[in-house]
Backbone as numpy.savetxt, mean C-alpha at the origin, in Angstrom:
# Nx Ny Nz CAx CAy CAz Cx Cy Cz
-5.11 -11.58 -9.69 -4.25 -10.52 -9.16 -2.94 -11.07 -8.64
-2.93 -12.30 -8.11 -1.68 -12.88 -7.65 -0.71 -13.05 -8.81
-1.21 -13.55 -9.93 -0.36 -13.72 -11.11 0.18 -12.37 -11.59
-0.69 -11.36 -11.58 -0.27 -10.03 -12.03 0.83 -9.48 -11.13
0.69 -9.66 -9.83 1.69 -9.15 -8.91 3.03 -9.87 -9.10
2.98 -11.19 -9.32 4.21 -11.91 -9.58 4.85 -11.47 -10.89
4.03 -11.23 -11.90 4.54 -10.76 -13.18 5.21 -9.41 -13.03
4.57 -8.52 -12.28 5.14 -7.20 -12.04 6.48 -7.31 -11.34
6.54 -8.18 -10.32 7.80 -8.37 -9.60 8.88 -8.88 -10.53
8.53 -9.83 -11.40 9.51 -10.36 -12.34 10.01 -9.30 -13.30
9.11 -8.46 -13.80 9.51 -7.39 -14.73 10.42 -6.38 -14.04
10.10 -6.08 -12.79 10.94 -5.12 -12.05 12.33 -5.69 -11.83
12.42 -6.95 -11.43 13.72 -7.55 -11.20 14.52 -7.66 -12.50
13.82 -7.97 -13.59 14.49 -8.04 -14.89 14.99 -6.67 -15.31
14.15 -5.66 -15.13 14.54 -4.31 -15.51 15.67 -3.76 -14.68
15.81 -4.26 -13.45 16.86 -3.75 -12.58 18.25 -4.08 -13.09
18.36 -5.10 -13.93 19.66 -5.47 -14.47 20.26 -4.35 -15.30
19.40 -3.62 -16.04 19.91 -2.56 -16.92 19.39 -1.18 -16.55
18.72 -1.07 -15.39 18.09 0.19 -15.05 18.79 0.97 -13.95
20.02 0.68 -13.68 20.71 1.33 -12.57 21.23 2.71 -12.95
21.09 3.65 -12.03 21.66 4.98 -12.21 23.15 4.93 -11.92
23.91 5.80 -12.57 25.35 5.85 -12.34 25.64 6.40 -10.95
26.46 5.68 -10.20 26.81 6.09 -8.84 27.78 7.27 -8.91
27.43 8.42 -8.34 28.29 9.60 -8.43 29.55 9.44 -7.58
30.60 10.16 -7.96 31.85 10.13 -7.21 32.02 11.36 -6.32
31.36 12.46 -6.69 31.40 13.66 -5.87 30.76 13.38 -4.51
31.43 13.72 -3.39 30.90 13.39 -2.05 29.50 13.92 -1.79
29.22 15.17 -2.21 27.89 15.74 -1.97 26.83 15.01 -2.78
27.15 14.79 -4.06 26.19 14.07 -4.91 26.01 12.63 -4.43
27.07 12.03 -3.93 26.99 10.65 -3.43 26.09 10.58 -2.19
26.17 11.61 -1.33 25.32 11.64 -0.14 23.85 11.71 -0.52
23.52 12.52 -1.51 22.14 12.63 -1.99 21.69 11.30 -2.61
22.58 10.70 -3.40 22.31 9.42 -4.05 21.97 8.34 -3.01
22.76 8.30 -1.94 22.53 7.30 -0.90 21.26 7.58 -0.11
20.98 8.86 0.12 19.76 9.23 0.84 18.51 8.86 0.04
18.56 9.07 -1.25 17.41 8.73 -2.10 17.17 7.23 -2.18
18.23 6.44 -1.99 18.11 4.97 -2.05 17.40 4.52 -3.33
17.82 5.12 -4.45 17.12 4.87 -5.72 18.11 4.58 -6.84
18.90 3.50 -6.71 19.87 3.18 -7.77 19.22 2.78 -9.09
17.93 2.43 -9.03 17.20 2.03 -10.24 16.38 3.19 -10.80
16.79 4.41 -10.53 16.00 5.58 -10.88 15.61 5.66 -12.35
16.51 5.38 -13.31 16.08 5.45 -14.73 14.89 4.52 -15.02
14.97 3.29 -14.54 13.87 2.35 -14.73 12.63 2.81 -13.98
12.82 3.26 -12.73 11.68 3.70 -11.92 10.96 4.89 -12.55
11.72 5.83 -13.09 11.09 7.00 -13.73 10.32 6.59 -14.98
10.83 5.62 -15.71 10.13 5.13 -16.91 8.80 4.49 -16.50
8.81 3.69 -15.43 7.58 3.07 -14.94 6.63 4.14 -14.41
7.20 5.16 -13.76 6.41 6.26 -13.23 5.69 6.99 -14.35
6.37 7.22 -15.47 5.74 7.87 -16.62 4.60 7.01 -17.17
4.83 5.71 -17.22 3.78 4.79 -17.66 2.56 4.88 -16.73
2.82 4.89 -15.41 1.72 4.99 -14.45 0.94 6.29 -14.62
1.64 7.38 -14.90 0.97 8.66 -15.10 0.08 8.65 -16.33
0.56 8.02 -17.39 -0.25 7.91 -18.61 -1.49 7.06 -18.33
-1.29 5.95 -17.62 -2.42 5.08 -17.27 -3.42 5.83 -16.39
-2.90 6.65 -15.49 -3.79 7.42 -14.61 -4.59 8.45 -15.41
-3.91 9.14 -16.32 -4.57 10.20 -17.09 -5.67 9.66 -18.00
-5.38 8.54 -18.65 -6.31 8.07 -19.68 -7.24 6.93 -19.22
-6.92 6.30 -18.09 -7.76 5.20 -17.62 -8.32 5.48 -16.23
-7.41 5.70 -15.25 -7.85 5.79 -13.87 -8.64 7.07 -13.58
-8.14 8.21 -14.05 -8.84 9.47 -13.78 -10.27 9.46 -14.33
-10.48 9.03 -15.59 -11.86 8.95 -16.07 -12.70 7.95 -15.28
-12.07 6.82 -14.87 -12.81 5.82 -14.09 -13.21 6.38 -12.73
-12.30 7.11 -12.09 -12.60 7.73 -10.80 -13.72 8.74 -10.95
-13.64 9.56 -11.99 -14.69 10.56 -12.23 -16.04 9.90 -12.44
-16.05 8.82 -13.20 -17.30 8.10 -13.44 -17.85 7.46 -12.17
-16.96 6.87 -11.39 -17.36 6.22 -10.13 -17.98 7.24 -9.18
-17.36 8.40 -9.08 -17.86 9.43 -8.17 -19.17 10.04 -8.67
-19.36 10.06 -9.97 -20.60 10.62 -10.50 -21.77 9.66 -10.33
-21.47 8.35 -10.27 -22.52 7.35 -10.14 -22.92 7.14 -8.68
-21.92 7.08 -7.79 -22.20 6.82 -6.39 -21.95 8.06 -5.53
-22.88 8.42 -4.66 -22.65 9.54 -3.74 -21.59 9.17 -2.70
-21.09 10.15 -2.00 -20.00 9.93 -1.05 -20.35 8.89 0.01
-21.58 8.94 0.52 -21.99 7.99 1.56 -21.93 6.55 1.05
-22.39 6.34 -0.18 -22.36 5.00 -0.76 -20.93 4.54 -1.00
-20.07 5.47 -1.44 -18.66 5.13 -1.66 -17.99 4.74 -0.34
-18.37 5.44 0.73 -17.82 5.12 2.05 -18.22 3.72 2.48
-19.46 3.34 2.21 -19.94 2.00 2.56 -19.19 0.93 1.77
-18.97 1.17 0.50 -18.20 0.23 -0.33 -16.78 0.09 0.22
-16.17 1.23 0.54 -14.83 1.20 1.09 -14.77 0.47 2.42
-15.76 0.69 3.27 -15.82 0.00 4.56 -15.88 -1.51 4.38
-16.69 -1.95 3.44 -16.85 -3.38 3.21 -15.53 -4.04 2.80
-14.86 -3.43 1.84 -13.61 -4.02 1.36 -12.48 -3.87 2.37
-12.51 -2.81 3.15 -11.51 -2.65 4.22 -11.68 -3.73 5.27
-12.92 -4.08 5.57 -13.19 -5.11 6.56 -12.64 -6.46 6.14
-12.63 -6.72 4.83 -12.12 -7.99 4.33 -10.61 -8.14 4.53
-9.93 -7.04 4.81 -8.48 -7.09 5.00 -8.08 -7.45 6.43
-9.03 -7.39 7.35 -8.70 -7.60 8.76 -8.06 -8.96 9.05
-8.52 -10.07 8.45 -7.85 -11.35 8.72 -6.37 -11.34 8.35
-6.01 -10.69 7.24 -4.60 -10.60 6.85 -3.83 -9.73 7.83
-4.43 -8.63 8.27 -3.79 -7.79 9.27 -3.55 -8.58 10.56
-4.53 -9.41 10.92 -4.42 -10.24 12.13 -3.23 -11.18 12.02
-3.09 -11.84 10.89 -1.98 -12.78 10.69 -0.64 -12.08 10.85
-0.51 -10.92 10.24 0.76 -10.21 10.33 1.03 -9.69 11.74
0.00 -9.26 12.43 0.17 -8.81 13.82 0.69 -9.95 14.69
0.14 -11.16 14.49 0.60 -12.32 15.23 2.05 -12.64 14.88
2.38 -12.61 13.59 3.75 -12.90 13.15 4.73 -11.87 13.71
4.25 -10.65 13.94 5.10 -9.60 14.51 5.18 -9.69 16.03
4.44 -10.64 16.62 4.44 -10.79 18.06 3.63 -9.73 18.79
2.79 -9.02 18.04 1.98 -7.95 18.63 0.57 -8.49 18.89
0.43 -9.21 19.98 -0.84 -9.88 20.26 -1.93 -8.91 20.72
-1.51 -7.80 21.30 -2.50 -6.79 21.67 -3.18 -6.23 20.43
-2.38 -5.92 19.40 -2.95 -5.42 18.15 -3.78 -6.48 17.47
-3.33 -7.74 17.56 -4.08 -8.85 16.96 -5.47 -8.95 17.59
-5.53 -8.75 18.91 -6.83 -8.80 19.60 -7.71 -7.63 19.17
-7.11 -6.45 19.01 -7.87 -5.28 18.57 -8.41 -5.48 17.16
-7.58 -6.03 16.29 -8.01 -6.31 14.91 -9.17 -7.30 14.91
-9.07 -8.32 15.75 -10.15 -9.31 15.85 -11.45 -8.66 16.31
-11.34 -7.79 17.30 -12.53 -7.10 17.80 -13.16 -6.21 16.74
-12.31 -5.50 16.00 -12.82 -4.63 14.93 -13.55 -5.46 13.87
-12.93 -6.55 13.47 -13.52 -7.40 12.44 -14.85 -7.99 12.91
-14.90 -8.43 14.15 -16.13 -9.03 14.69 -17.25 -8.00 14.78
-16.94 -6.82 15.29 -17.96 -5.77 15.43 -18.53 -5.37 14.07
-17.63 -5.10 13.11 -18.10 -4.64 11.81 -18.80 -5.73 11.02
-18.37 -6.98 11.19 -18.99 -8.07 10.45 -20.39 -8.38 11.00
-20.51 -8.44 12.34 -21.77 -8.83 12.97 -22.76 -7.67 13.04
-22.27 -6.52 13.49 -23.17 -5.38 13.72 -23.09 -4.30 12.63
-22.15 -4.45 11.72 -21.99 -3.47 10.66 -22.38 -4.00 9.30
-23.24 -5.03 9.27 -23.71 -5.60 8.00 -22.52 -6.03 7.13
-21.68 -6.91 7.71 -20.51 -7.46 7.03 -19.50 -6.36 6.65
-19.46 -5.33 7.46 -18.46 -4.29 7.27 -18.91 -3.08 6.51
-20.13 -3.09 6.02 -20.63 -1.94 5.25 -20.67 -0.69 6.13
-21.03 -0.87 7.39 -21.05 0.22 8.36 -19.89 0.03 9.33
-19.10 1.08 9.53 -17.93 0.99 10.40 -18.35 1.18 11.86
-18.98 0.14 12.39 -19.45 0.17 13.77 -18.29 0.25 14.75
-17.18 -0.38 14.42 -16.03 -0.40 15.32 -15.49 1.00 15.58
-15.36 1.79 14.52 -14.86 3.15 14.70 -15.84 3.98 15.52
-17.12 3.74 15.31 -18.14 4.45 16.09 -18.03 4.14 17.58
-17.47 2.95 17.88 -17.25 2.55 19.27 -15.80 2.72 19.69
-15.09 3.56 18.94 -13.72 3.96 19.26 -12.74 2.80 19.30
-12.98 1.79 18.48 -11.99 0.72 18.32 -10.99 1.18 17.27
-9.70 1.30 17.60 -8.73 1.86 16.66 -8.49 0.97 15.46
-8.08 1.60 14.36 -7.74 0.88 13.15 -6.25 0.54 13.20
-5.93 -0.72 12.95 -4.54 -1.17 12.94 -4.30 -1.94 11.65
-3.29 -1.53 10.90 -2.96 -2.21 9.64 -1.59 -2.87 9.77
-1.49 -4.09 9.31 -0.23 -4.80 9.35 -0.02 -5.53 8.02
1.20 -5.44 7.49 1.51 -6.14 6.25 2.82 -6.90 6.40
3.11 -7.76 5.46 4.27 -8.63 5.60 5.59 -7.88 5.36
5.54 -6.77 4.64 6.73 -5.94 4.54 7.14 -5.43 5.91
6.16 -5.02 6.71 6.42 -4.63 8.09 6.95 -5.81 8.90
6.33 -6.97 8.67 6.73 -8.17 9.40 8.20 -8.49 9.16
8.64 -8.39 7.91 10.04 -8.64 7.59 10.95 -7.67 8.34
10.53 -6.41 8.44 11.33 -5.42 9.16 11.39 -5.75 10.64
10.25 -6.15 11.22 10.22 -6.52 12.64 11.08 -7.74 12.90
11.13 -8.65 11.94 11.95 -9.85 12.08 13.45 -9.57 11.97
13.81 -8.36 11.63 15.23 -8.03 11.62 15.81 -7.65 10.28
14.98 -7.64 9.23 15.47 -7.22 7.91 15.37 -5.70 7.84
16.37 -5.04 8.40 16.33 -3.59 8.52 16.50 -2.89 7.17
17.31 -3.47 6.32 17.56 -2.87 5.01 16.37 -3.12 4.10
15.72 -2.04 3.68 14.53 -2.19 2.83 14.87 -2.54 1.39
16.16 -2.39 1.04 16.54 -2.58 -0.36 16.22 -1.33 -1.15
16.58 -1.28 -2.42 16.35 -0.09 -3.24 14.88 0.26 -3.38
14.64 1.54 -3.58 13.29 2.04 -3.88 12.85 1.49 -5.22
11.58 1.12 -5.30 11.01 0.60 -6.55 9.71 1.32 -6.88
9.51 1.62 -8.14 8.22 2.10 -8.63 7.59 0.95 -9.40
6.50 0.41 -8.87 5.86 -0.74 -9.48 4.81 -0.31 -10.51
4.73 -1.00 -11.64 3.69 -0.69 -12.62 2.30 -0.79 -12.00
1.55 0.29 -12.09 0.17 0.40 -11.61 0.05 0.39 -10.08
0.93 -0.31 -9.39 0.81 -0.43 -7.94 1.49 0.70 -7.19
2.42 1.41 -7.84 3.00 2.59 -7.21 4.29 2.34 -6.45
4.63 3.24 -5.50 5.92 3.20 -4.81 6.06 2.01 -3.88
7.31 1.51 -3.79 7.59 0.38 -2.93 9.10 0.29 -2.72
9.55 -0.80 -2.13 10.96 -1.14 -2.02 11.07 -2.63 -2.29
12.30 -3.14 -2.35 12.47 -4.58 -2.57 11.82 -5.37 -1.44
12.07 -4.94 -0.21 11.47 -5.64 0.95 9.95 -5.57 0.93
9.41 -4.39 0.64 7.96 -4.23 0.65 7.30 -4.95 -0.52
8.01 -5.05 -1.64 7.47 -5.79 -2.79 7.41 -7.28 -2.48
8.44 -7.79 -1.81 8.41 -9.19 -1.38 7.24 -9.40 -0.42
7.04 -8.44 0.48 5.91 -8.53 1.41 4.58 -8.49 0.69
4.49 -7.69 -0.35 3.26 -7.59 -1.14 2.90 -8.93 -1.76
3.91 -9.62 -2.29 3.68 -10.92 -2.92 3.23 -11.95 -1.89
3.90 -11.96 -0.73 3.53 -12.90 0.33 2.10 -12.63 0.81
1.77 -11.36 1.01 0.41 -11.01 1.44 -0.62 -11.46 0.41
-0.27 -11.35 -0.87 -1.21 -11.73 -1.93 -1.54 -13.22 -1.85
-0.56 -14.03 -1.46 -0.79 -15.47 -1.38 -1.32 -15.91 -0.01
-1.06 -15.11 1.02 -1.42 -15.52 2.37 -2.80 -15.03 2.81
-3.41 -14.15 2.04 -4.69 -13.57 2.45 -5.76 -14.65 2.53
-6.28 -14.96 3.74 -7.27 -16.03 3.87 -8.58 -15.75 3.15
-8.94 -14.48 3.05 -10.18 -14.14 2.33 -10.06 -14.53 0.86
-8.89 -14.27 0.28 -8.68 -14.66 -1.11 -8.76 -16.17 -1.30
-8.25 -16.92 -0.32 -8.33 -18.37 -0.42 -9.78 -18.84 -0.42
-10.60 -18.23 0.43 -12.02 -18.61 0.49 -12.71 -18.25 -0.83
-12.44 -17.04 -1.33 -13.07 -16.62 -2.58 -12.59 -17.47 -3.75
-11.29 -17.77 -3.76 -10.73 -18.56 -4.87 -11.32 -19.96 -4.90
-11.63 -20.49 -3.72 -12.23 -21.82 -3.64 -13.62 -21.83 -4.27
-14.32 -20.69 -4.19 -15.64 -20.57 -4.81 -15.51 -20.33 -6.30
-14.64 -19.38 -6.65 -14.37 -19.07 -8.06 -13.14 -18.19 -8.13
-12.15 -18.54 -8.98 -10.96 -17.69 -9.09 -11.31 -16.25 -9.43
-12.38 -16.04 -10.18 -12.73 -14.69 -10.61 -13.21 -13.82 -9.44
-13.72 -14.47 -8.38 -14.10 -13.70 -7.20 -12.87 -13.10 -6.54
-11.82 -13.90 -6.45 -10.57 -13.42 -5.85 -9.94 -12.35 -6.73
-9.91 -12.60 -8.05 -9.33 -11.62 -8.96 -10.13 -10.31 -8.93
-11.47 -10.46 -8.92 -12.33 -9.28 -8.91 -12.14 -8.47 -7.64
-11.99 -9.15 -6.52 -11.75 -8.45 -5.27 -10.45 -7.65 -5.34
-9.41 -8.26 -5.92 -8.14 -7.56 -6.04 -8.23 -6.32 -6.91
-8.96 -6.43 -8.00 -9.12 -5.29 -8.91 -9.89 -4.16 -8.23
-11.01 -4.51 -7.58 -11.82 -3.50 -6.91 -11.04 -2.87 -5.76
-10.33 -3.69 -5.01 -9.52 -3.20 -3.90 -8.51 -2.17 -4.37
-7.81 -2.52 -5.46 -6.81 -1.60 -6.00 -7.44 -0.31 -6.49
-8.57 -0.42 -7.16 -9.25 0.77 -7.67 -9.70 1.68 -6.54
-10.25 1.10 -5.48 -10.72 1.91 -4.36 -9.57 2.66 -3.70
-8.42 1.99 -3.59 -7.26 2.67 -3.03 -6.81 3.83 -3.89
-6.78 3.62 -5.19 -6.39 4.69 -6.11 -7.40 5.83 -6.11
-8.68 5.48 -5.98 -9.72 6.52 -5.94 -9.54 7.41 -4.72
-9.23 6.78 -3.59 -9.05 7.56 -2.37 -7.80 8.43 -2.44
-6.78 7.94 -3.13 -5.51 8.68 -3.20 -5.48 9.66 -4.36
-6.50 9.63 -5.20 -6.46 10.40 -6.46 -6.31 11.90 -6.22
-7.08 12.46 -5.31 -7.02 13.90 -5.08 -5.67 14.32 -4.51
-5.14 13.52 -3.59 -3.83 13.80 -3.02 -2.75 13.76 -4.09
-2.79 12.73 -4.93 -1.79 12.60 -5.98 -1.91 13.75 -6.99
-3.12 14.13 -7.29 -3.33 15.23 -8.23 -2.79 16.53 -7.67
-2.99 16.74 -6.37 -2.47 17.94 -5.72 -0.94 17.94 -5.71
-0.34 16.80 -5.42 1.11 16.69 -5.43 1.67 16.95 -6.83
0.99 16.43 -7.82 1.44 16.60 -9.20 1.44 18.07 -9.60
0.41 18.80 -9.18 0.29 20.21 -9.55 1.28 21.10 -8.80
1.65 20.71 -7.59 2.45 21.58 -6.73 3.90 21.14 -6.56
4.32 20.10 -7.25 5.69 19.61 -7.13 6.50 19.99 -8.36
7.72 20.45 -8.12 8.62 20.71 -9.24 9.12 19.39 -9.83
9.23 18.37 -9.01 9.60 17.03 -9.46 8.65 16.06 -8.77
7.57 15.74 -9.45 6.51 14.89 -8.90 7.06 13.53 -8.46
7.92 12.96 -9.27 8.51 11.65 -8.96 9.30 11.71 -7.66
10.17 12.71 -7.52 11.01 12.84 -6.32 10.17 13.10 -5.08
9.10 13.87 -5.23 8.22 14.16 -4.10 7.53 12.90 -3.61
7.01 12.10 -4.55 6.35 10.86 -4.16 7.35 9.91 -3.51
8.55 9.82 -4.06 9.57 8.94 -3.49 9.89 9.34 -2.06
10.10 10.64 -1.85 10.44 11.13 -0.52 9.32 10.89 0.48
8.09 11.19 0.09 6.97 11.02 1.00 6.73 9.56 1.34
6.87 8.69 0.35 6.69 7.26 0.61 7.76 6.75 1.59
8.99 7.12 1.33 10.08 6.64 2.17 9.96 7.17 3.60
9.58 8.45 3.74 9.41 9.02 5.08 8.31 8.30 5.85
7.18 8.10 5.17 6.04 7.45 5.80 6.40 6.03 6.25
7.04 5.30 5.35 7.37 3.90 5.65 8.43 3.80 6.75
9.40 4.70 6.73 10.45 4.69 7.75 9.86 4.93 9.14
8.95 5.90 9.25 8.31 6.19 10.53 7.46 5.00 10.99
6.74 4.43 10.04 5.86 3.30 10.34 6.65 2.12 10.89
7.76 1.79 10.23 8.59 0.67 10.65 9.25 0.96 11.99
9.71 2.20 12.17 10.37 2.58 13.43 9.42 2.41 14.60
8.15 2.77 14.43 7.17 2.61 15.50 6.99 1.14 15.84
6.87 0.28 14.82 6.67 -1.15 15.06 7.87 -1.78 15.74
9.05 -1.28 15.45 10.27 -1.82 16.05 10.57 -1.17 17.40
9.71 -0.22 17.80 9.89 0.43 19.09 11.07 1.37 19.13
11.44 1.92 17.98 12.63 2.76 17.90 12.33 4.24 18.13
11.06 4.64 18.01 10.70 6.03 18.28 9.21 6.10 18.57
8.79 7.21 19.14 7.38 7.40 19.40 6.63 7.55 18.09
5.37 7.16 18.11 4.57 7.22 16.89 4.42 8.64 16.41
4.60 8.82 15.13 4.45 10.13 14.50 3.54 9.99 13.30
2.69 10.96 13.11 1.83 10.95 11.94 2.63 11.38 10.72
2.61 10.55 9.67 3.32 10.90 8.45 2.59 12.03 7.74
3.34 12.78 6.96 2.75 13.90 6.25 1.74 13.42 5.22
2.04 12.27 4.61 1.12 11.68 3.65 0.96 10.21 3.98
-0.19 9.66 3.63 -0.46 8.25 3.83 -0.37 7.56 2.48
0.63 6.65 2.36 0.81 5.98 1.10 0.37 4.53 1.14
-0.42 4.16 2.13 -0.99 2.82 2.14 -2.27 2.87 1.32
-2.10 2.97 -0.01 -3.21 3.31 -0.89 -4.43 2.41 -0.78
-4.25 1.08 -0.58 -5.44 0.26 -0.57 -6.40 0.49 0.57
-6.03 1.27 1.58 -6.91 1.46 2.73 -6.71 2.86 3.25
-7.75 3.66 3.28 -7.59 5.06 3.64 -7.78 5.31 5.13
-7.88 4.25 5.92 -8.11 4.45 7.33 -6.82 4.82 8.03
-6.93 5.52 9.16 -5.76 5.92 9.93 -5.33 4.79 10.84
-4.04 4.75 11.10 -3.54 3.74 12.01 -3.80 4.15 13.44
-3.62 3.16 14.32 -3.81 3.41 15.75 -2.83 4.47 16.21
């Protein structure tokens, strides 16, 4: 999965050379253009169409099959297990962000679920009202002072992002201590974890995405807007710029848990 993510990043950067939208000269159109922060829109829409085709012919049938084989309770246990494996990476980013209180909470959640939740299969921490806190390196870059997220990006298979968040995604892929442990045992364990992790995130987001697709006049623009709004609020909270607000949609696809 690390190689795949680097390949995707390379393709996106290569495509950006010829995928830029024409910058409008009309003041009103220019204001909309700047608000969208999507100068690579032609390329992004092409990738978005590819993702939709992949979803229709690969992911949707896979999700349907997965749900038909495993009941909801079993799917929840699988999701809990893989979510628990992300806690060490969240801890690292919380420390890098200087948020030691959150780092301690993440440690407590991981310990409770690992020891008393059968390695995370049962979410014992939530049952004991330990909040869920997610931290990634894209957020870390923002906390470190990189306020400009860069242009909006639609990544093949991985979905909406920005230049800053894509860089964070690559760093997280290499810095995840669980992946290092699995890779030391067998590279395929790490790759397999990445594939399953991605699938579980898409499975959880499938119904939401399907609803957005049916009810949006421009599905691409709706997803772009919702992602940007969610991420902007998330970063603002971490930087202490505004009170925490619940985003209308949660676009942290790999993990369906709510933030603190």
